[in-house]
N, C-alpha and C positions, 0 to 999 in steps of 0.2 A: 653228193656234191661232185661237180665236174664229170669225170669219167665213170663215176658210179651210177649215174642216171641212165636207166635202161629204156625209157620211153623214146619213141622215134620223133614225137612232136611234144612241145611243152608250151604252156602259156607263160610269158616272160614279163616280169616287173622290173623296171629300171631302178637304180639306186635312189632316185628322187620320188619313187612311187608311181611313175608314169607307166601305163600299160603299153607294152610293145606288141601285144597280140600273140597269136599262136605261131610259133616258129619251128622249123626243123631243128632237131637237137644240135646239129653241127653249126647252124647259124647262131643259135642261142649261145653256144660256147664261144664262138668268135666275138659276139657282142661283149661277153664278159672279159675275154682276153684283151680286147681293144681298150678296155678301161682298166686293165691290170687288176681285175677283181675276180671273184669266184662266182660260179653259177650254183646256187643252193636250192635244192628241192624243199619247198616249205609246205606243200600240200600234195603228198604223193597219191592220196586217195581220190583227188579230183580227176575229172575227165575233160581234157588232158591234164596231167600233173602241172602244178603251178611252181615255177622257179623264180627266184629273185637274184638279181645281180648285186652282190655286196661282198664285203670283206668277211671271210669265214671266221677269223678271230673275233671280230666285233659281233658277229652273229652268235657265236658260242657264249660270249660274255653276256649278251642281252638275254639269251635263253636261261642261263644260270641265274641271272639276277631276277628274272621273272619268276622262276621256280622258288627262289628264296622269298620274294615278296609275297607270292601266293601262300607259302607256308605261314607267314606272319599273319595273314588274314584269318587263319583259324584261331579260335580262342585258345586252344591248347597249344598252338604253335607246333604241333607234332605232325610229321608227314609219315603215313603208313605206306608200306610197300607190298605189292602183290606181283609175283613172277609166274609166268606161264610159258609153256612151250607150244609150238604150232600144233602138236598132236594132243594137247590137253583136252579131254572130252569127258562126257558123262558126269559121274559122281565127283571127280576131281574138279571139274570146271564149276559144277554147282556149289561145291564147298567154298571155292575161292570167290564166287559171286556173293554167297552168303556173308563171307567175311567183309567183302567190300561194302555191302549194304550196312553191316553192323558198324564198321569204322565211320562211314559217312554220317550215319544216323547219330553218332556220338559227337559230331562236329569236327572230325579229323579229315584232312585231305588225304588222298590216296594216289600214289604213283604206280602205274602199271608198266611192267616190262615183259615183252614177248621176246624170248631168247631164241635166236636162230643158230643152227649149227650146220656147217658144210653146205651141201646142196639145198638145204631148206631156204637159203637166202634167195633162191630163184622163185620162191612162192611167197612173196611178201603179202600178197592179197589174203593169205590164210591168217597172218598176224593181224591184218586190218579187221578181218571177220571176228577174231577173238575180242579185240578192243570194242568193236561195235556191239558185241554181245553184252559187255560190261556196261556200255552207255545205255543200252535199252533196258537192262535189268535194274539199273540204279536211277532211272530218269525221275522217279518220284522224290528222291532225296538228294540228287546230285546234278551239277552242271559241269560242262567241260571248261577247265581252266587252261590247259595246254593241249592242243589237238594232237592226234597221233602223228608221230614223225620218227624217222630213223636216226639212231645214234650208234654209229659203228655197226655191230652185229645185232643190235636190239631195236625193237620198235617200242617207243615209250609214249605215255599219255598221262596227264594229271587231271583228276576230277576233284572238285571242291563241293562242300555241302551247299545245298540250295540256299539262296538269300533268305535270311531270317531263321534258318534251321538251327544254327549255332546259338543264336540269341534265345530261341525257345528252350534249348537244352539247358542253357545257363539259368534261365528264369525258373525252369522246373527244379533245378538243384538248389535254388535259393528260396524256394517256396517256404513260407513260415510254418513252423510246427504248430498244429492246432493246440489251443490251451486245454489242459485237462479239466474235466468238470469238477465242480465243487464236491468235496467228499460227502457221502451220504451220512445222514444223522445216525449215530450209533444206536443199535437195537436196544430197546428198553429205556432209552432216555426220554424224559418228559418232553412233550412237544412244546415249543415256544409259541406263546400267543402272537397272533399277527398284529394285534393292537390291544391297548389297555381296556380292560373290562370297565363298563360304566358303573359308577357307584349305585348300589341297590337303593331304591326309593322306598322308605318305610310306608306300610299301608296306612291310609288315612282313617281317622276316627276309630 
């Protein structure tokens, strides 16, 4: 937001949704100040990054409300969390990806947090690479609910189960139990005739 934006040029969207085009960052900030609003980076991964002119308090409220509404869409209503560092690699990253797939396959939403410390903030692209790895690894079971974005010293993202996945899981859990077969006839018991035997006809003459 405002002075935290590092790009030299950004694509700017006005408060009413009008595209103002690609502007130098200084001019974009002037446009926001002229309206007594903030310049908020809403798509840092884009080339150039996309910024919107709006009130930051309203933006935070809308994002929090969207996250809560997204959680309600999950049948379980539970939001799982996965945290990684920019240097999370190898087995540790594979383990977290495995957990993400497991959570999403069970119908849960997952919020991902990449935690930056100190000079790591200069390399936000590494955090974006981590989140893209999760998106790619879970694409069979997940969709992006909230795109990657910076929140303070963290880069966050929310994935939701693919449409219909939660319903399939619910249907599977509600599958009726198969009826047990009729008990077999006890050994040694006389078999029951399928139909009455016809009366014997006496021999003629």
